[in-house]
ROVEX-149653 format. One record per residue: residue number from 1; x, y, z of N, C-alpha, C in turn; residue in three letters. Coordinates in steps of 0.2 Angstrom, whole numbers, plus 5000, padded with zeros to 4 digits. Each point is the difference from the previous one (the first is absolute). Layout:
N
(site NUM; (X; Y; Z); (X; Y; Z); (X; Y; Z); 'ALA')
...
# end
This chain:
267
(site 1; (3803; 4786; 4832); (4999; 4995; 5006); (5007; 5001; 5004); 'UNK')
(site 2; (4999; 5002; 5006); (5006; 5001; 5005); (5002; 4993; 5003); 'UNK')
(site 3; (5006; 5001; 5003); (5002; 4994; 5003); (4996; 4996; 5005); 'UNK')
(site 4; (4996; 5004; 5004); (4996; 4997; 5005); (4994; 4996; 4997); 'UNK')
(site 5; (4998; 5003; 4994); (4994; 4996; 4996); (5003; 4994; 4997); 'UNK')
(site 6; (5006; 5000; 4997); (5004; 4995; 4997); (5001; 4994; 5005); 'UNK')
(site 7; (5002; 5002; 5006); (5002; 4995; 5005); (4993; 4997; 5002); 'UNK')
(site 8; (4995; 5004; 5001); (4993; 4997; 5002); (4998; 4995; 4995); 'UNK')
(site 9; (5000; 5002; 4994); (4997; 4995; 4995); (5004; 4994; 5000); 'UNK')
(site 10; (5007; 5000; 5000); (5004; 4994; 5001); (4998; 4995; 5006); 'UNK')
(site 11; (4999; 5003; 5005); (4997; 4997; 5006); (4993; 4997; 4999); 'UNK')
(site 12; (4996; 5004; 4997); (4993; 4998; 4999); (5000; 4994; 4995); 'UNK')
(site 13; (5004; 5000; 4995); (5000; 4994; 4996); (5003; 4994; 5004); 'UNK')
(site 14; (5005; 5000; 5004); (5002; 4995; 5004); (4995; 4997; 5004); 'UNK')
(site 15; (4996; 5005; 5003); (4995; 4997; 5005); (4994; 4997; 4996); 'UNK')
(site 16; (4998; 5003; 4994); (4995; 4997; 4996); (5002; 4993; 4998); 'UNK')
(site 17; (5006; 4999; 4998); (5003; 4993; 4998); (5000; 4995; 5006); 'UNK')
(site 18; (5001; 5003; 5006); (5000; 4995; 5005); (4993; 4998; 5002); 'UNK')
(site 19; (4995; 5005; 4999); (4993; 4998; 5001); (4997; 4995; 4995); 'UNK')
(site 20; (5002; 5002; 4993); (4997; 4996; 4995); (5004; 4995; 4996); 'UNK')
(site 21; (5006; 4999; 5002); (5004; 4995; 4997); (5001; 5000; 4993); 'UNK')
(site 22; (4999; 4994; 4997); (5001; 4999; 4992); (4993; 5003; 4997); 'UNK')
(site 23; (4995; 5002; 5004); (4994; 5002; 4997); (5001; 5007; 4997); 'UNK')
(site 24; (5005; 5004; 5002); (5002; 5007; 4998); (5003; 5000; 4993); 'UNK')
(site 25; (4996; 5003; 4995); (5003; 5000; 4994); (5004; 5006; 4999); 'UNK')
(site 26; (4998; 5006; 5003); (5003; 5006; 4999); (4998; 5006; 5005); 'UNK')
(site 27; (5004; 5005; 5000); (4998; 5006; 5004); (5001; 5006; 4996); 'UNK')
(site 28; (4996; 5005; 5000); (5001; 5006; 4996); (4998; 5006; 5003); 'UNK')
(site 29; (5004; 5005; 4999); (4999; 5007; 5003); (4995; 5003; 4995); 'UNK')
(site 30; (4995; 5003; 5002); (4995; 5003; 4996); (5000; 5008; 5001); 'UNK')
(site 31; (4994; 5003; 4998); (4999; 5007; 5003); (5006; 5005; 4998); 'UNK')
(site 32; (5001; 5004; 5005); (5005; 5005; 4998); (5007; 4998; 5000); 'UNK')
(site 33; (5002; 4994; 5004); (5006; 4997; 4999); (5001; 4997; 4993); 'UNK')
(site 34; (4995; 4997; 4997); (5001; 4997; 4994); (5000; 5005; 4994); 'UNK')
(site 35; (4997; 5006; 5001); (5000; 5005; 4995); (5005; 5005; 5001); 'UNK')
(site 36; (5005; 4999; 5005); (5005; 5004; 5001); (4998; 5007; 5003); 'UNK')
(site 37; (4995; 5000; 5004); (4998; 5007; 5003); (4999; 5000; 5007); 'UNK')
(site 38; (5004; 4995; 5004); (4999; 5000; 5007); (5002; 5006; 5003); 'UNK')
(site 39; (4996; 5003; 5005); (5001; 5006; 5003); (5000; 4999; 5008); 'UNK')
(site 40; (5006; 5000; 5003); (5000; 4999; 5007); (4995; 5004; 5004); 'UNK')
(site 41; (4997; 4997; 5005); (4995; 5004; 5004); (4993; 5001; 4997); 'UNK')
(site 42; (5000; 4998; 4994); (4993; 5000; 4997); (4998; 4994; 4996); 'UNK')
(site 43; (5004; 4996; 4997); (4998; 4994; 4996); (4999; 4994; 5005); 'UNK')
(site 44; (4996; 4996; 4998); (5000; 4993; 5003); (5005; 4995; 4996); 'UNK')
(site 45; (5001; 4995; 5003); (5004; 4994; 4997); (4994; 4995; 4998); 'UNK')
(site 46; (5000; 4999; 4993); (4995; 4996; 4997); (5004; 4993; 4998); 'UNK')
(site 47; (4997; 4994; 5002); (5004; 4994; 4998); (4994; 4995; 4998); 'UNK')
(site 48; (5001; 4996; 4994); (4996; 4995; 4998); (5004; 4993; 5001); 'UNK')
(site 49; (4997; 4995; 5003); (5003; 4994; 5000); (4996; 4995; 4996); 'UNK')
(site 50; (5004; 4996; 4996); (4996; 4995; 4996); (5002; 4993; 5002); 'UNK')
(site 51; (4995; 4996; 5001); (5001; 4993; 5002); (4997; 4995; 4995); 'UNK')
(site 52; (5003; 4994; 5000); (4997; 4995; 4995); (4994; 4997; 5002); 'UNK')
(site 53; (4999; 4999; 5006); (4994; 4997; 5003); (4995; 5004; 5005); 'UNK')
(site 54; (4994; 4999; 5000); (4996; 5003; 5005); (5003; 5000; 5007); 'UNK')
(site 55; (4999; 5005; 5004); (5002; 5000; 5007); (4994; 4998; 5005); 'UNK')
(site 56; (5002; 4996; 5004); (4994; 4998; 5005); (5001; 5006; 5005); 'UNK')
(site 57; (4995; 4999; 5005); (4999; 5005; 5005); (5007; 5001; 5005); 'UNK')
(site 58; (5003; 4994; 5001); (5006; 5000; 5005); (5005; 5004; 4996); 'UNK')
(site 59; (5001; 4999; 4994); (5006; 5003; 4996); (4998; 5007; 4999); 'UNK')
(site 60; (4994; 5002; 4999); (4999; 5007; 5000); (5001; 5004; 5006); 'UNK')
(site 61; (4998; 4997; 5006); (5001; 5003; 5006); (5008; 5000; 5002); 'UNK')
(site 62; (5003; 4995; 4998); (5008; 5000; 5002); (5003; 5005; 4996); 'UNK')
(site 63; (4998; 5002; 4993); (5003; 5005; 4996); (4998; 5007; 5004); 'UNK')
(site 64; (4994; 5001; 5002); (4998; 5006; 5003); (5004; 5001; 5006); 'UNK')
(site 65; (5001; 4995; 5004); (5004; 5000; 5006); (5007; 5002; 5000); 'UNK')
(site 66; (5003; 4998; 4994); (5007; 5001; 4999); (5001; 5007; 4997); 'UNK')
(site 67; (4995; 5003; 4997); (5002; 5006; 4996); (4996; 5006; 5002); 'UNK')
(site 68; (4996; 4999; 5006); (4997; 5006; 5002); (5005; 5005; 5004); 'UNK')
(site 69; (4998; 5006; 5000); (5005; 5005; 5003); (5003; 4998; 5006); 'UNK')
(site 70; (4996; 4997; 5005); (5002; 4999; 5006); (5006; 4994; 5000); 'UNK')
(site 71; (5000; 4996; 4995); (5005; 4995; 4999); (5006; 5002; 4996); 'UNK')
(site 72; (4998; 5004; 4995); (5005; 5003; 4995); (4999; 5007; 4999); 'UNK')
(site 73; (5003; 5005; 5004); (4998; 5007; 4999); (5001; 5003; 4993); 'UNK')
(site 74; (4995; 5003; 4997); (5000; 5003; 4994); (5003; 5007; 5000); 'UNK')
(site 75; (5005; 5002; 4996); (5003; 5006; 5001); (4997; 5006; 4996); 'UNK')
(site 76; (4995; 4997; 4996); (4995; 5005; 4997); (4994; 5002; 5003); 'UNK')
(site 77; (4995; 5003; 4997); (4994; 5001; 5004); (4996; 4994; 5002); 'UNK')
(site 78; (5001; 4995; 4995); (4997; 4994; 5001); (5002; 4995; 4995); 'UNK')
(site 79; (4998; 4993; 5001); (5001; 4995; 4995); (4993; 4998; 4997); 'UNK')
(site 80; (4999; 5000; 4994); (4994; 4997; 4997); (5002; 4994; 4996); 'UNK')
(site 81; (4998; 4994; 5002); (5003; 4994; 4997); (4994; 4996; 4998); 'UNK')
(site 82; (5000; 4997; 4994); (4995; 4996; 4998); (5003; 4993; 4997); 'UNK')
(site 83; (4998; 4994; 5001); (5002; 4994; 4998); (4995; 4998; 4995); 'UNK')
(site 84; (5002; 4997; 4994); (4996; 4997; 4994); (5003; 4994; 4999); 'UNK')
(site 85; (4995; 4995; 4997); (5002; 4994; 4997); (5003; 5002; 4993); 'UNK')
(site 86; (5005; 4996; 4997); (5003; 5002; 4994); (4995; 5000; 4994); 'UNK')
(site 87; (4995; 4995; 5001); (4995; 5000; 4994); (4995; 5006; 5000); 'UNK')
(site 88; (4999; 5003; 5006); (4996; 5006; 5001); (5004; 5006; 4997); 'UNK')
(site 89; (5006; 5000; 5002); (5004; 5006; 4997); (5001; 5000; 4993); 'UNK')
(site 90; (5000; 4994; 4997); (5001; 4999; 4993); (4993; 5000; 4996); 'UNK')
(site 91; (4995; 5001; 5003); (4994; 4999; 4997); (4997; 5007; 4997); 'UNK')
(site 92; (5002; 5005; 5002); (4997; 5007; 4998); (4993; 5001; 5003); 'UNK')
(site 93; (4998; 4996; 5005); (4993; 5001; 5003); (4999; 5007; 5003); 'UNK')
(site 94; (4994; 5003; 4999); (4999; 5007; 5003); (4998; 4998; 5008); 'UNK')
(site 95; (5000; 4994; 5002); (4997; 4999; 5007); (5007; 5001; 5005); 'UNK')
(site 96; (4998; 5001; 5006); (5006; 5000; 5005); (5004; 4994; 5000); 'UNK')
(site 97; (4998; 4994; 5001); (5003; 4994; 4999); (5006; 4999; 5005); 'UNK')
(site 98; (5000; 5003; 5005); (5006; 4999; 5005); (4999; 4995; 5004); 'UNK')
(site 99; (5006; 4997; 5003); (5000; 4995; 5005); (4999; 5003; 5007); 'UNK')
(site 100; (5004; 5005; 5001); (5001; 5004; 5006); (5002; 5007; 4999); 'UNK')
(site 101; (4997; 5005; 5004); (5002; 5007; 4999); (5002; 5002; 5007); 'UNK')
(site 102; (5006; 5004; 5001); (5002; 5003; 5006); (5001; 5007; 4999); 'UNK')
(site 103; (4997; 5004; 5005); (5002; 5007; 5000); (5003; 5001; 5008); 'UNK')
(site 104; (5006; 5003; 5000); (5003; 5000; 5007); (5005; 5006; 5000); 'UNK')
(site 105; (5001; 5003; 5005); (5005; 5006; 5001); (4999; 5004; 5006); 'UNK')
(site 106; (5005; 5004; 5002); (4999; 5004; 5005); (4995; 5005; 5000); 'UNK')
(site 107; (4998; 5003; 4994); (4995; 5004; 4999); (4995; 4998; 4995); 'UNK')
(site 108; (4999; 4994; 4999); (4995; 4996; 4996); (4996; 4996; 5004); 'UNK')
(site 109; (4993; 5000; 5000); (4996; 4996; 5003); (5001; 4993; 4998); 'UNK')
(site 110; (5001; 4995; 5005); (5001; 4993; 4998); (4994; 4997; 4997); 'UNK')
(site 111; (5001; 4996; 4995); (4995; 4996; 4997); (5003; 4994; 4997); 'UNK')
(site 112; (4997; 4994; 5002); (5001; 4994; 4996); (4994; 4997; 4998); 'UNK')
(site 113; (5000; 4999; 4993); (4994; 4997; 4997); (5002; 4993; 4997); 'UNK')
(site 114; (4996; 4995; 5001); (5002; 4994; 4999); (4996; 4997; 4994); 'UNK')
(site 115; (4995; 5004; 4997); (4996; 4997; 4995); (4997; 5007; 4996); 'UNK')
(site 116; (5000; 5000; 4993); (4998; 5006; 4997); (4993; 5001; 5002); 'UNK')
(site 117; (4996; 4995; 5001); (4993; 5002; 5002); (4999; 5004; 5007); 'UNK')
(site 118; (5005; 5000; 5004); (5000; 5004; 5006); (5002; 5007; 4999); 'UNK')
(site 119; (5002; 5002; 4994); (5002; 5007; 4998); (4994; 5004; 5000); 'UNK')
(site 120; (4999; 5005; 5004); (4994; 5004; 5000); (4999; 5004; 4993); 'UNK')
(site 121; (4995; 4999; 4997); (4999; 5003; 4993); (5001; 5007; 5000); 'UNK')
(site 122; (4999; 5004; 5006); (5000; 5007; 5000); (5008; 5002; 5000); 'UNK')
(site 123; (5005; 4995; 5001); (5007; 5002; 5000); (5002; 4999; 4992); 'UNK')
(site 124; (4996; 4997; 4996); (5002; 5000; 4993); (5003; 4993; 4998); 'UNK')
(site 125; (4998; 4997; 4995); (5003; 4993; 4998); (5004; 5001; 4993); 'UNK')
(site 126; (5001; 5006; 4998); (5003; 5001; 4994); (5008; 5000; 5001); 'UNK')
(site 127; (5002; 5001; 5006); (5007; 5002; 5001); (5005; 4994; 4997); 'UNK')
(site 128; (4998; 4994; 5001); (5004; 4994; 4999); (5002; 4999; 4993); 'UNK')
(site 129; (4995; 5000; 4996); (5002; 4999; 4992); (5004; 5006; 4998); 'UNK')
(site 130; (4998; 5006; 5002); (5004; 5006; 4998); (5008; 4999; 5003); 'UNK')
(site 131; (5000; 4998; 5006); (5007; 4999; 5003); (5004; 4994; 4996); 'UNK')
(site 132; (4996; 4995; 4998); (5004; 4995; 4996); (5002; 5002; 4993); 'UNK')
(site 133; (4996; 5005; 4997); (5002; 5003; 4994); (5006; 5004; 5001); 'UNK')
(site 134; (5001; 5004; 5005); (5006; 5004; 5001); (5005; 4995; 5001); 'UNK')
(site 135; (4999; 4995; 5004); (5006; 4995; 5001); (5002; 4997; 4994); 'UNK')
(site 136; (4996; 4998; 4995); (5002; 4997; 4994); (5005; 5005; 4996); 'UNK')
(site 137; (4998; 5006; 5001); (5005; 5005; 4996); (5006; 5002; 5004); 'UNK')
(site 138; (4999; 5001; 5007); (5006; 5003; 5004); (5001; 4997; 5006); 'UNK')
(site 139; (4997; 4994; 5001); (5002; 4996; 5007); (5008; 4999; 5000); 'UNK')
(site 140; (5002; 5001; 5006); (5007; 4998; 5001); (5001; 4994; 5004); 'UNK')
(site 141; (5003; 4995; 4996); (5001; 4993; 5003); (5005; 5000; 5006); 'UNK')
(site 142; (4997; 4998; 5005); (5004; 4999; 5006); (5002; 4993; 5001); 'UNK')
(site 143; (4997; 4995; 4997); (5001; 4993; 5000); (4995; 4997; 4994); 'UNK')
(site 144; (5003; 4995; 4997); (4996; 4997; 4995); (5001; 5003; 4993); 'UNK')
(site 145; (4996; 4998; 4995); (5000; 5002; 4993); (4998; 5007; 4999); 'UNK')
(site 146; (5002; 5003; 4994); (4998; 5007; 4999); (4993; 5001; 5001); 'UNK')
(site 147; (4997; 5006; 5002); (4993; 5001; 5001); (4996; 5000; 4994); 'UNK')
(site 148; (5003; 5002; 4994); (4997; 4999; 4994); (4998; 4993; 4998); 'UNK')
(site 149; (5004; 4995; 5002); (4998; 4993; 4999); (4995; 4997; 5005); 'UNK')
(site 150; (4998; 5004; 5005); (4996; 4998; 5005); (4993; 5003; 5000); 'UNK')
(site 151; (5000; 5006; 4999); (4993; 5004; 5000); (4998; 5002; 4993); 'UNK')
(site 152; (4993; 5000; 5000); (4997; 5002; 4993); (4995; 5006; 5001); 'UNK')
(site 153; (4999; 5004; 4994); (4996; 5005; 5000); (4993; 4998; 5000); 'UNK')
(site 154; (4995; 5003; 5002); (4993; 4999; 4999); (4998; 5002; 4992); 'UNK')
(site 155; (4995; 4998; 4998); (4998; 5002; 4993); (4999; 5007; 4999); 'UNK')
(site 156; (5001; 5003; 4995); (4999; 5008; 4999); (4993; 5002; 5003); 'UNK')
(site 157; (4995; 4996; 4999); (4993; 5001; 5002); (5000; 5000; 5008); 'UNK')
(site 158; (5003; 4995; 5003); (5000; 4999; 5007); (5004; 5006; 5003); 'UNK')
(site 159; (5006; 5002; 4997); (5004; 5005; 5002); (4996; 5006; 5001); 'UNK')
(site 160; (4996; 5002; 4995); (4996; 5006; 5000); (4995; 5000; 5005); 'UNK')
(site 161; (4997; 4994; 5001); (4995; 5000; 5005); (5003; 5001; 5007); 'UNK')
(site 162; (5006; 4997; 5001); (5004; 5000; 5006); (5002; 5008; 5002); 'UNK')
(site 163; (5002; 5003; 4995); (5002; 5007; 5000); (4994; 5004; 5002); 'UNK')
(site 164; (4994; 4999; 4997); (4994; 5004; 5001); (4998; 4998; 5007); 'UNK')
(site 165; (5000; 4994; 5003); (4999; 4998; 5007); (5004; 5004; 5005); 'UNK')
(site 166; (5007; 5000; 4998); (5004; 5004; 5005); (4999; 5007; 5000); 'UNK')
(site 167; (4999; 5003; 4995); (4998; 5007; 4999); (4994; 5002; 5004); 'UNK')
(site 168; (4994; 4996; 4999); (4994; 5000; 5003); (5001; 5000; 5008); 'UNK')
(site 169; (5004; 4995; 5002); (5001; 4999; 5007); (5004; 5006; 5003); 'UNK')
(site 170; (5005; 5003; 4997); (5003; 5006; 5002); (4995; 5006; 5001); 'UNK')
(site 171; (4996; 5000; 4995); (4995; 5006; 5000); (4995; 5000; 5005); 'UNK')
(site 172; (4999; 4993; 5003); (4995; 5000; 5005); (5003; 5001; 5007); 'UNK')
(site 173; (5006; 5001; 5000); (5003; 5002; 5007); (4998; 5007; 5002); 'UNK')
(site 174; (4999; 5001; 5006); (4999; 5007; 5003); (5006; 5004; 4999); 'UNK')
(site 175; (4998; 5007; 4998); (5005; 5005; 5000); (4998; 5006; 5003); 'UNK')
(site 176; (5004; 5004; 5003); (4998; 5006; 5003); (4997; 5005; 4994); 'UNK')
(site 177; (4994; 5003; 5002); (4997; 5005; 4995); (5005; 5007; 5000); 'UNK')
(site 178; (4998; 5004; 4996); (5003; 5006; 4999); (5007; 5000; 4996); 'UNK')
(site 179; (5003; 5006; 5000); (5006; 5000; 4996); (5007; 5000; 5003); 'UNK')
(site 180; (4999; 4998; 5006); (5007; 4999; 5004); (5003; 4993; 4998); 'UNK')
(site 181; (5007; 5000; 5002); (5004; 4994; 4999); (4996; 4993; 5003); 'UNK')
(site 182; (5000; 4995; 4996); (4997; 4994; 5003); (5005; 4994; 5000); 'UNK')
(site 183; (5002; 4998; 5006); (5005; 4995; 5000); (4998; 4994; 4997); 'UNK')
(site 184; (5004; 4997; 4996); (4998; 4994; 4996); (4998; 5002; 4993); 'UNK')
(site 185; (4998; 5006; 4998); (4998; 5002; 4994); (5005; 4999; 4994); 'UNK')
(site 186; (5006; 5001; 5003); (5006; 4999; 4995); (5001; 4993; 4997); 'UNK')
(site 187; (4998; 4995; 5005); (5001; 4993; 4998); (4994; 4998; 4995); 'UNK')
(site 188; (4994; 5003; 5001); (4994; 4999; 4996); (5002; 5003; 4993); 'UNK')
(site 189; (5003; 5006; 4999); (5001; 5002; 4994); (5006; 4996; 4996); 'UNK')
(site 190; (5005; 4998; 5004); (5005; 4997; 4997); (4999; 4993; 4998); 'UNK')
(site 191; (4996; 4997; 5004); (4997; 4993; 4999); (4996; 5000; 4994); 'UNK')
(site 192; (4996; 5005; 4999); (4996; 5001; 4994); (5005; 5001; 4993); 'UNK')
(site 193; (5005; 5003; 5001); (5005; 5001; 4995); (5003; 4994; 4998); 'UNK')
(site 194; (5002; 4996; 5005); (5003; 4993; 4998); (4995; 4996; 4996); 'UNK')
(site 195; (4993; 5000; 5002); (4995; 4996; 4997); (4999; 5002; 4993); 'UNK')
(site 196; (5000; 5007; 4999); (4999; 5002; 4993); (5006; 4999; 4995); 'UNK')
(site 197; (5006; 5000; 5003); (5006; 4999; 4996); (5000; 4992; 4998); 'UNK')
(site 198; (4998; 4996; 5005); (4999; 4993; 4998); (4995; 4999; 4995); 'UNK')
(site 199; (4995; 5003; 5000); (4994; 4999; 4995); (5003; 5003; 4993); 'UNK')
(site 200; (5003; 5006; 5000); (5002; 5003; 4994); (5006; 4996; 4997); 'UNK')
(site 201; (5005; 4999; 5004); (5006; 4998; 4997); (5002; 4993; 5001); 'UNK')
(site 202; (4996; 4996; 5005); (5002; 4993; 5001); (5006; 4999; 5005); 'UNK')
(site 203; (5002; 5005; 5003); (5005; 4999; 5005); (4999; 5003; 5007); 'UNK')
(site 204; (5002; 4996; 5005); (4999; 5003; 5007); (5006; 5004; 5002); 'UNK')
(site 205; (4999; 5006; 5002); (5005; 5004; 5003); (4999; 5001; 5007); 'UNK')
(site 206; (5005; 5003; 5004); (4999; 5002; 5007); (4995; 5006; 4999); 'UNK')
(site 207; (4997; 5001; 5006); (4994; 5005; 5000); (5003; 5007; 4997); 'UNK')
(site 208; (5006; 5002; 5003); (5002; 5007; 4999); (5003; 5000; 4993); 'UNK')
(site 209; (5003; 4995; 4997); (5002; 4999; 4993); (4994; 5001; 4995); 'UNK')
(site 210; (4995; 4996; 5002); (4994; 5001; 4996); (4997; 5007; 5000); 'UNK')
(site 211; (5000; 5003; 5005); (4998; 5007; 5000); (5004; 5004; 4996); 'UNK')
(site 212; (5007; 4999; 5000); (5004; 5004; 4996); (4999; 4999; 4993); 'UNK')
(site 213; (4999; 4994; 4998); (4999; 4998; 4993); (4994; 5003; 4997); 'UNK')
(site 214; (4994; 5001; 5004); (4994; 5003; 4998); (5001; 5007; 5000); 'UNK')
(site 215; (5004; 5003; 5005); (5001; 5007; 5000); (5004; 5003; 4994); 'UNK')
(site 216; (5004; 4996; 4998); (5005; 5002; 4994); (4997; 4998; 4993); 'UNK')
(site 217; (4994; 4997; 5000); (4998; 4997; 4994); (4996; 5006; 4997); 'UNK')
(site 218; (4997; 4998; 4994); (4996; 5005; 4996); (4994; 5002; 5004); 'UNK')
(site 219; (4997; 5006; 4998); (4994; 5002; 5002); (4995; 4996; 4997); 'UNK')
(site 220; (4995; 4997; 5004); (4995; 4995; 4997); (4994; 5004; 4998); 'UNK')
(site 221; (4998; 5000; 4993); (4994; 5003; 4998); (4994; 4997; 5003); 'UNK')
(site 222; (4995; 5003; 5000); (4993; 4997; 5002); (4998; 5001; 5007); 'UNK')
(site 223; (4994; 5000; 5002); (4998; 5001; 5007); (5002; 4994; 5004); 'UNK')
(site 224; (5002; 5001; 5006); (5002; 4995; 5004); (5006; 4997; 5000); 'UNK')
(site 225; (5004; 5001; 4995); (5007; 4997; 4998); (5005; 5002; 5005); 'UNK')
(site 226; (5005; 4996; 5002); (5005; 5002; 5004); (5007; 5001; 4996); 'UNK')
(site 227; (5003; 5005; 5002); (5006; 5002; 4996); (5005; 5005; 5004); 'UNK')
(site 228; (5003; 5004; 4995); (5005; 5005; 5003); (4996; 5005; 5004); 'UNK')
(site 229; (4994; 5001; 4999); (4996; 5006; 5003); (5000; 4998; 5008); 'UNK')
(site 230; (5001; 4994; 5002); (5000; 4997; 5007); (5006; 5000; 5003); 'UNK')
(site 231; (5005; 5003; 4997); (5007; 5000; 5003); (5001; 5003; 5007); 'UNK')
(site 232; (4996; 5006; 5001); (5001; 5003; 5006); (4997; 4996; 5006); 'UNK')
(site 233; (4994; 4997; 4999); (4997; 4995; 5005); (5005; 4994; 5001); 'UNK')
(site 234; (5003; 4997; 4995); (5004; 4994; 5000); (5006; 5002; 5004); 'UNK')
(site 235; (5003; 5006; 4998); (5006; 5003; 5003); (4999; 5001; 5007); 'UNK')
(site 236; (4995; 5003; 5002); (4999; 5000; 5008); (4999; 4994; 5003); 'UNK')
(site 237; (4997; 4995; 4997); (4999; 4993; 5003); (5007; 4997; 5001); 'UNK')
(site 238; (5004; 5001; 4995); (5007; 4997; 5001); (5004; 5003; 5006); 'UNK')
(site 239; (5000; 5007; 5000); (5003; 5004; 5005); (4997; 4998; 5007); 'UNK')
(site 240; (4993; 4998; 5000); (4997; 4998; 5007); (5004; 4994; 5003); 'UNK')
(site 241; (5002; 4996; 4995); (5004; 4993; 5002); (5006; 5002; 5003); 'UNK')
(site 242; (5003; 5006; 4999); (5006; 5002; 5003); (4999; 5005; 5006); 'UNK')
(site 243; (4994; 5001; 5002); (4999; 5004; 5006); (4996; 5006; 4998); 'UNK')
(site 244; (4998; 5002; 4994); (4996; 5006; 4999); (4993; 4999; 5001); 'UNK')
(site 245; (4996; 5005; 4999); (4992; 4999; 5002); (4997; 4996; 4994); 'UNK')
(site 246; (4996; 4996; 5002); (4996; 4996; 4995); (4995; 5004; 4996); 'UNK')
(site 247; (4997; 4998; 4995); (4995; 5004; 4996); (4993; 4999; 5005); 'UNK')
(site 248; (4995; 5004; 4998); (4994; 4999; 5003); (4996; 4994; 4998); 'UNK')
(site 249; (4995; 4998; 5005); (4996; 4994; 4998); (4996; 5001; 4993); 'UNK')
(site 250; (4997; 5005; 5000); (4996; 5001; 4994); (5003; 5000; 4993); 'UNK')
(site 251; (5007; 5003; 5000); (5003; 5000; 4994); (5003; 4993; 4998); 'UNK')
(site 252; (5002; 4997; 5005); (5002; 4993; 5000); (4995; 4995; 4997); 'UNK')
(site 253; (4994; 5001; 5003); (4994; 4996; 4998); (4998; 5002; 4992); 'UNK')
(site 254; (5000; 5006; 4998); (4998; 5002; 4994); (5006; 4997; 4995); 'UNK')
(site 255; (5006; 4999; 5002); (5005; 4997; 4995); (4999; 4993; 5000); 'UNK')
(site 256; (4998; 4997; 5005); (4999; 4992; 5000); (4994; 4999; 4996); 'UNK')
(site 257; (4995; 5004; 5000); (4994; 4999; 4996); (5001; 5000; 4993); 'UNK')
(site 258; (5004; 5005; 4998); (5003; 5000; 4993); (5004; 4994; 4998); 'UNK')
(site 259; (5004; 4998; 5004); (5004; 4994; 4998); (4995; 4994; 5000); 'UNK')
(site 260; (4996; 4999; 5005); (4995; 4995; 5000); (4996; 5000; 4993); 'UNK')
(site 261; (4998; 5005; 4998); (4995; 5001; 4994); (5004; 4998; 4994); 'UNK')
(site 262; (5007; 5002; 5000); (5004; 4998; 4994); (5001; 4992; 5000); 'UNK')
(site 263; (5002; 4997; 5005); (5001; 4993; 5001); (4994; 4996; 4998); 'UNK')
(site 264; (4994; 5002; 5003); (4994; 4997; 4999); (4998; 5000; 4993); 'UNK')
(site 265; (5002; 5005; 4996); (4998; 5001; 4993); (5005; 4996; 4995); 'UNK')
(site 266; (5005; 4997; 5003); (5005; 4997; 4996); (4997; 4993; 4998); 'UNK')
(site 267; (5002; 4998; 4994); (4997; 4994; 4997); (5007; 4995; 4998); 'UNK')
# end
């Protein structure tokens, strides 16, 4: 996390506290910042706010007005912010359960969602419980109690279903045909690596770290298993995040399918 992001987060917390008053329980950096993998020019800033009581429409709009990029310029690609009630954060529910969601930034399409029912199903409803699981392990407290005291994991069965839903969603995205580099394929590969490491080892890692873990691990016997034999694809995906060419769409999709099959078969 660089100084620009650190200062931005401090101002964001001050503005959230001004909007929410004593209803604000805590604020937490999630995503790449929480996992220690923030990459300037590529990463978003992910923040979770936790409130004690439900937010009414006026409070939600006031929060969005104070934190959107036009009011508080985000130094990263964009801000992805979600506010939860404390009882929802602590419940381990697989449902979205948010009070308000804000996406905003210079290169990020603006979106403010004031009710989970308004979230388009095609955009995926699995993100939130997975994010709360990452927050429980690695959330960086910007204000309030430690993240591990606030957020809960879903049950193992729900976690597996959420990971399957996430991989299925990724696989449904369009990708260029042929063997040429496919922009975004690197994130598809490394996101699948992170899901598989969480399923196998019970730990969330940054995407590139999860790729390195799998690439350095044992060769996995049996059809469809993922292991050291995938080191070349994983390595190229990591290098693509530093400016190298991404893998092709078909090879990324084949890797994702093998990861999906392994996770779906886990009991």
